[in-house]
N, C-alpha and C positions, 0 to 999 in steps of 0.2 A: 823553292821552299827552304826556309832556314831551319836547321835541326837544333832542337833544344839543348842537346848535349854540347854542341859547339858554343852556344851562348853561355853555358856553365863554365866552359874553358876560358872564354873571353873574360868573364867576371873574375875568375881565379887569377888570370894574368894581370888584370887591373889591380887586384888586391895585393898581390905578391911582388909585382914590379919586375920580375924576371921570369923567363920561360922555365928555367931550371927549378926555381922555388915553386912555381905553379905546378909543374910536373910532379914534384915530390909530394905536394899536398894532395894531388889527385891520384897518386899511385900510377902515374903514366911516365913514359920516357919523354925527355925533352923533344926528341924528333917527332913523337906522336902529337905532342901539343902544337908544335910548329906546323905539322901537316894539317891539323884541324883548323888552325887559324888561317892558313892559306885557303883551305876549302871554304871557310866562312867568308873570306874576302871575295872569293869567286862567286859565292851565292849572292852576296850583297852588291857586288860590282864596285866596291870601295876599298881603299887601303884603310885598315882599321888600327894597325899598330906601327910604331916606328921603333927600330932597334938602334941602340947605341952602346958604347962601352960601359955606360952606367946602368944598362938594363933596357926595359921596354916601357914605352908610354903609349897611351891611346891617342890616335889622331882625332880631330874634331868629329869625323864621321864615326869613329869608334866610341867617342863619348856619347853621341846621339844614340847609337845602338845600345850602349850600356844602360842608359836611362830607361829604355824599353825592356831591356833584359831583366832588370830588377822586378818590374811589374809582371813580366811573363812568367818568370820562375816562381814568384809568389802565387800567381794564379794556378800554376801547375801543382804547387803544394796544396792549395785548397781543393783542387780536383782530386788529388790522391786522398785527402782527408775525407771528402764526401764519398768516394768509392769505398774506402775502408769502412766508413760508417754504414753504407748500404749493405756491405757484406758482414755487418756486425763484427768488425775487427776488434774483438775483446781479448785477443791473445797475441803476444809477440814480445819482442825485445826493444827496450828503449835505452840508449846509451847516454849517460849524463857525465859531463866533465865539470869538475869543481875544484876550487882550492881547498886545502886540507881542513881549515876551520869551517868552511861552508859544508863540507861533507859531514862533520860532526854536528853542526848546528841544524841543518835542514835536510840534507840528502839522506843520511842514515835514518832519521825519524820517518821521512817520507817512504823509504824502502819498507820499514816495519809496518807502516800504515797500509801501504798498498798490498802487502802480503795478505791482509785480511779483507780489504775492500775490493781489490782487483787482482785476484791470485793468478790470473792468466797473463799479467804483465810482468815480464822479467826485466829487472833493472841491472844494467851493467855500468859500473862506476869507474871513472878514470880521474886520477889526481892531476890537475893542471891549473896553473895560475890563471887569473882572469884575462891577462893579455894574450894567453895562448888558447884559452877555451873558446873565445868568440871566433877566431879564424877556423877552429876545428868544426864549429857549427856550419860556417859558411862553406867549408870544403867538404861537408857531408861526412866527416869522420865521426861526429857524434850528433845526437838529436837535440840535446838540451845542454846549455852552458849555465852554470851558476857562477856569476862573475861580479866584479867590483867596478864601479865607475872610476875612471882614471883619465888623465889628460891624453887626448888622442884616440880615446875609445869611440866606437860607433855611437852616435847619439840615440836618444829614445825614439826619434822620428826617422831613423835610418830606414830606407825602403827595403833593405835586405832582411831586416830582423824585426821581430816582435819582442818587446821588453815587458817583463812582468815583475814589478817591484816586490821584494821579499822583506828586507829589514834594513835598518841603519843602526850603527853602533859607534859610540865614541872611542877614541884612543885615550889611554891613560898614560901619564908620565911614570916611568920606571927609573928610579935612581938608587944608587948604593945606600945601604943603611948609614954609612958614614958621611953621606953628602950633606952639604950645608943647608939644603932645603928639605931634608928628610922629615923634619917635624912640621913643615908647612902644610896646612889643610888643603890648599889648592896651589898648584905650581904655575907661576907665570912663565910662559915659554921664553919671554925676553930675558929672564934671569939665567937661562941656560945657553946664552949666545956664545960664551967662551969655553963651554965644556966640550970634551970629545964626545962624539955621538956614535951609536951603534944602530944600524938599520938595514933594511932589505936592499938588495942590489937594484940599480937602475933597470927599469923594465917591469919590475914588480909593482903592481898598482899601489901597494902600501908605501912604496918609496915616494911616489908622487904626493900622497897625503902628508907624509912627514915633511918633505921639502916645502910644500906649499904652506903648511901650518907655520913653519919657521920663517918663511919669507913674509907671511902676513904679520909675524911678530917682529919683523925688521932685521932679520939676519939670515945668512946662509949657514946651515948646519955643517960642522966640520966632521964628516963621516970618517972616522978612523977604522971602524970595523964593519964588515958587511956579512949578513947571513939572511937567507929567506926563511930560516927556521927560528920561530920566536922563542923556543926553548933555549937555543944557543944565544940569542940576543939577551935574554934574561940572565943566563949564566955568566955572560961577559959583564953585564951590569953588576952582578953580585961580586965579580972579581975586581970591581972598582975600575973597569976599563972605560967606562963612559956612561952616558944616559941614553934613554930611548923613549919612543912613543910606541905603544903596543895596543892593538885592538882589544877591547875588554874581554870578548869571548875567548880570545887566544890565551888569556891568563887563567881561565877557569881550570882548576885541577892541576895547575902547574906548581912546582916547588919554588916558592918565593923566598926561601931563606937567603938572607944577604941583601935583599932589596926591599924598598918600600914602594907601594903603588899609590899614586895620588891623582885625583882628577885635575884636569888642566883648568887654570883660571880663565874665566871668560868663555868665549865660544869654543867648544871643544872640536878638534879635528875629527872628522867623521868618515867612515867608509860606508857607502851605500851599496847594498847587495841586491842583485836582481837575477832573474832567470831570463834566458834568451833562446828563442827558436827561430828557424827560418820563417820569414813572413809567409803567412798562409798555412803553416803547419800547426798553429795553435789550437785548432779545432779537431785535429786528428784524434780518432778515438783511443789511440794508444798514448798520445802525448798529452792530451788535455787532462786525463786523470793524474798524470805525473805533475803537471804544473799546479793543479789544484792541491795535491798532497804537499808540494813544496810550500805553497802559500799557507796551508793549515799548520805546517810544522814551524813556520818562521816565528821567531820570538817577537815580543813587543819591541817597538823601536823608540826608546826614550829620547834618542837624538832627533827624531822626526824624520 
């Protein structure tokens, strides 16, 4: 008989590529993870992982078991949801991880709404960028992630996760007031090819949006300054240190003295925001009201 907790460990190892990283995500010791993998191999009668100096990879038998693991764990999530519904689980804690603007845009309004509509649900919020929040869901550190589409992110049909679209928003060009395009109604990105750029660090989903938009305009941005805090990005633009692309909602309420904000000419780069939960958990009586509240709080998406 295969134990479900060992399947969860197998998936964590496949996701994180090393025993040490998987152990850290699961709050276990590396030796405990190795022992559970060995036990799983004994249960199945197959070698499931191969170790090397570069980390751990699944064997073909391990890949076969992983494909079943995703379905099994999703079904266990559904079973837990049905049992919770049977016992009318209307009280408990749901942990939500979101990037900072997502907290302001949808998480905080959802918390306020749930205080009235579902007072038994306590929301615990954790600030995490989109590329960090999805692994946190898979590793069971949080229940819900509010994340952004990015290159390399799990797709909408990933068997491990259920995606719930929330909103999409354009990025606007931010340039110093002294910039040659400051009076332009819409900024063509190609005209910024020779400028110094300010943007998020690699790994931040917004970094991918900026780089991809510039690539589509025919150039690689010369990123001279890096910050994941858009207030810092705007302050540097105001200091004439470079130009930037910033999500429209991140500019709301910000001190924009020293810069001008203009729409991008043509198809605007866009970040698409969604909520994600472990597949099968979307109908849990504690999680479903949270997802509904996030959708209700989501702003209209002019970018589609």
